[in-house]
C-alpha positions in Angstrom: -39.2 -53.0 -1.7 -36.2 -53.5 0.6 -33.1 -55.2 -0.6 -31.7 -58.1 1.4 -28.7 -60.4 0.6 -28.0 -63.9 1.7 -24.6 -64.0 3.5 -23.8 -60.3 2.9 -20.3 -58.8 3.3 -20.6 -55.9 5.7 -18.0 -53.1 5.5 -17.3 -49.6 6.8 -16.0 -47.2 4.2 -15.0 -43.6 4.3 -15.4 -41.5 1.1 -13.7 -38.1 1.0 -13.8 -35.4 -1.7 -11.9 -32.1 -2.2 -13.1 -29.1 -4.0 -14.8 -25.7 -3.7 -17.1 -24.0 -3.0 -18.2 -25.6 0.2 -21.8 -26.1 -1.0 -20.6 -27.9 -4.1 -18.5 -30.3 -2.0 -21.4 -31.2 0.3 -23.9 -31.7 -2.6 -21.4 -33.7 -4.6 -20.8 -36.0 -1.7 -24.5 -36.5 -1.2 -24.9 -37.3 -5.0 -22.1 -40.0 -4.7 -23.8 -41.6 -1.7 -27.2 -41.5 -3.5 -25.5 -43.3 -6.5 -24.2 -46.0 -4.1 -27.7 -46.4 -2.6 -29.1 -47.0 -6.0 -26.7 -49.9 -6.8 -28.3 -53.2 -7.0 -25.7 -55.1 -5.1 -25.1 -52.7 -2.3 -27.2 -51.8 0.8 -26.3 -48.6 2.7 -27.0 -49.6 6.3 -25.8 -46.4 7.9 -24.4 -43.1 6.6 -23.0 -40.1 8.4 -21.9 -36.9 6.7 -19.3 -34.6 8.2 -19.3 -30.9 7.6 -16.7 -29.7 5.0 -13.6 -28.1 6.4 -11.5 -25.5 4.7 -7.8 -26.1 4.1 -5.7 -23.8 1.9 -8.7 -22.4 0.0 -10.2 -25.8 -0.7 -12.9 -27.8 1.2 -12.7 -31.4 2.3 -15.8 -33.3 3.1 -16.2 -37.0 4.0 -18.9 -39.5 4.8 -18.6 -42.7 6.8 -20.8 -45.5 5.4 -21.7 -48.9 6.7 -22.5 -51.1 3.7 -23.6 -54.6 2.9 -22.4 -56.1 -0.4 -23.9 -59.1 -2.2 -20.4 -60.5 -3.0 -16.7 -59.9 -2.8 -16.9 -58.9 -6.4 -19.2 -56.1 -5.5 -16.8 -54.9 -2.7 -14.0 -54.7 -5.3 -16.2 -52.9 -7.9 -17.2 -50.4 -5.2 -13.6 -49.7 -4.4 -12.6 -49.2 -8.0 -15.7 -47.0 -8.8 -15.6 -44.9 -5.6 -12.0 -44.9 -4.5 -12.8 -44.8 -0.8 -10.2 -43.4 1.6 -10.5 -46.6 3.6 -12.6 -49.7 3.8 -12.9 -52.2 6.7 -14.6 -55.5 6.3 -16.7 -56.0 9.5 -18.5 -59.3 8.6 -17.8 -62.1 8.0 -14.6 -62.5 9.9 -13.1 -64.7 7.1 -13.6 -64.7 3.4 -12.8 -67.4 0.9 -12.5 -66.8 -2.8 -11.9 -68.6 -6.0 -8.5 -68.4 -7.7 -10.3 -67.1 -10.9 -11.7 -64.1 -9.0 -8.4 -63.3 -7.3 -6.7 -63.5 -10.7 -9.2 -61.2 -12.3 -8.9 -58.8 -9.4 -5.1 -58.7 -9.5 -5.1 -58.3 -13.3 -7.6 -55.4 -13.1 -5.6 -53.8 -10.3 -2.3 -54.2 -12.2 -4.0 -52.8 -15.4 -5.1 -49.7 -13.4 -1.7 -49.3 -11.8 0.0 -49.6 -15.2 -2.3 -47.0 -16.7 -1.8 -44.6 -13.8 2.0 -45.1 -14.1 1.9 -44.4 -17.8 -0.2 -41.2 -17.2 2.2 -40.2 -14.5 5.2 -40.6 -16.8 3.5 -38.6 -19.5 2.7 -35.8 -17.0 6.2 -35.8 -15.7 7.6 -35.4 -19.2 5.1 -32.6 -19.9 6.0 -31.0 -16.6 9.7 -31.2 -17.4 9.2 -29.5 -20.8 7.0 -26.8 -19.2 9.5 -26.1 -16.5 12.4 -26.0 -19.0 10.4 -23.5 -21.2 9.4 -21.5 -18.2 13.0 -21.2 -17.0 14.1 -20.1 -20.5 11.3 -17.5 -20.6 12.2 -16.3 -17.2 15.9 -16.1 -18.0 15.1 -14.1 -21.2 12.8 -11.8 -19.1 15.6 -11.2 -16.6 18.2 -10.5 -19.3 15.8 -8.1 -21.0 15.0 -6.4 -17.7 18.6 -6.0 -16.7 19.7 -4.8 -20.2 17.0 -2.2 -20.3 17.7 -0.9 -16.8 19.3 2.6 -16.4 22.6 1.2 -15.1 22.5 -2.0 -17.1 22.8 -3.8 -13.8 20.4 -4.7 -11.0 20.5 -6.5 -7.7 18.4 -9.5 -7.0 15.9 -7.5 -5.0 15.3 -5.1 -7.9 15.0 -7.8 -10.5 12.5 -9.6 -8.2 10.3 -6.5 -7.7 10.3 -5.8 -11.4 9.4 -9.3 -12.7 7.3 -10.4 -9.8 9.2 -13.5 -8.7 10.0 -14.0 -5.1 13.7 -13.0 -4.4 14.4 -16.3 -2.5 13.2 -18.3 -5.5 14.9 -16.1 -8.1 18.3 -15.9 -6.5 19.3 -19.6 -7.2 18.2 -19.2 -10.8 20.3 -16.0 -11.1 23.3 -17.8 -9.7 22.7 -20.7 -12.1 22.6 -18.4 -15.1 25.8 -16.8 -13.9 27.4 -20.3 -13.9 26.0 -21.0 -17.4 27.4 -17.7 -18.7 24.2 -15.9 -19.5 24.7 -13.1 -17.0 27.6 -12.0 -14.6 27.5 -11.0 -11.0 29.7 -8.3 -9.5 29.3 -7.0 -6.0 25.8 -8.3 -5.7 24.7 -6.8 -9.0 23.7 -8.8 -12.1 24.7 -7.6 -15.6 24.2 -8.9 -19.1 27.4 -10.2 -20.7 
């Protein structure tokens, strides 16, 4: 039995996903669209899948959908559930809504934004702690490496080769540790105090 809505809202949406391998990305996108097709308050009028493209070892695939929604509430629910890259309302040209609906929508949106902001702050704090611990571990590895070297001194190139950190990324850290007094630099060679 075919679905049909009285005064539907017609929209075009793009849903994009990122992952690997390529086949997984394609099949997952099809599962997402299948889930949308099974929604009671949405009709998939048209769907077009685009072949996944590789970018830095990951695959990006997207689909463009033309959809009909039973109500504005269903459009909002679709956006929250599927996080489309974009959505464009095609019909009707103007929409009216009740203040209660707009209040609920904005409250829901703000709750999601607050939750995301809270999670971001937690992750930033974790990242700060991890970076701090990583720098301390790297500093200790450098000090240990230099102190166990034959001449008890090494240039940045040698330290870089030994510990496996790119010289251009390591050099600012070495200079920072010199300023902090953990190591000394003489004629391009680093030594432990």
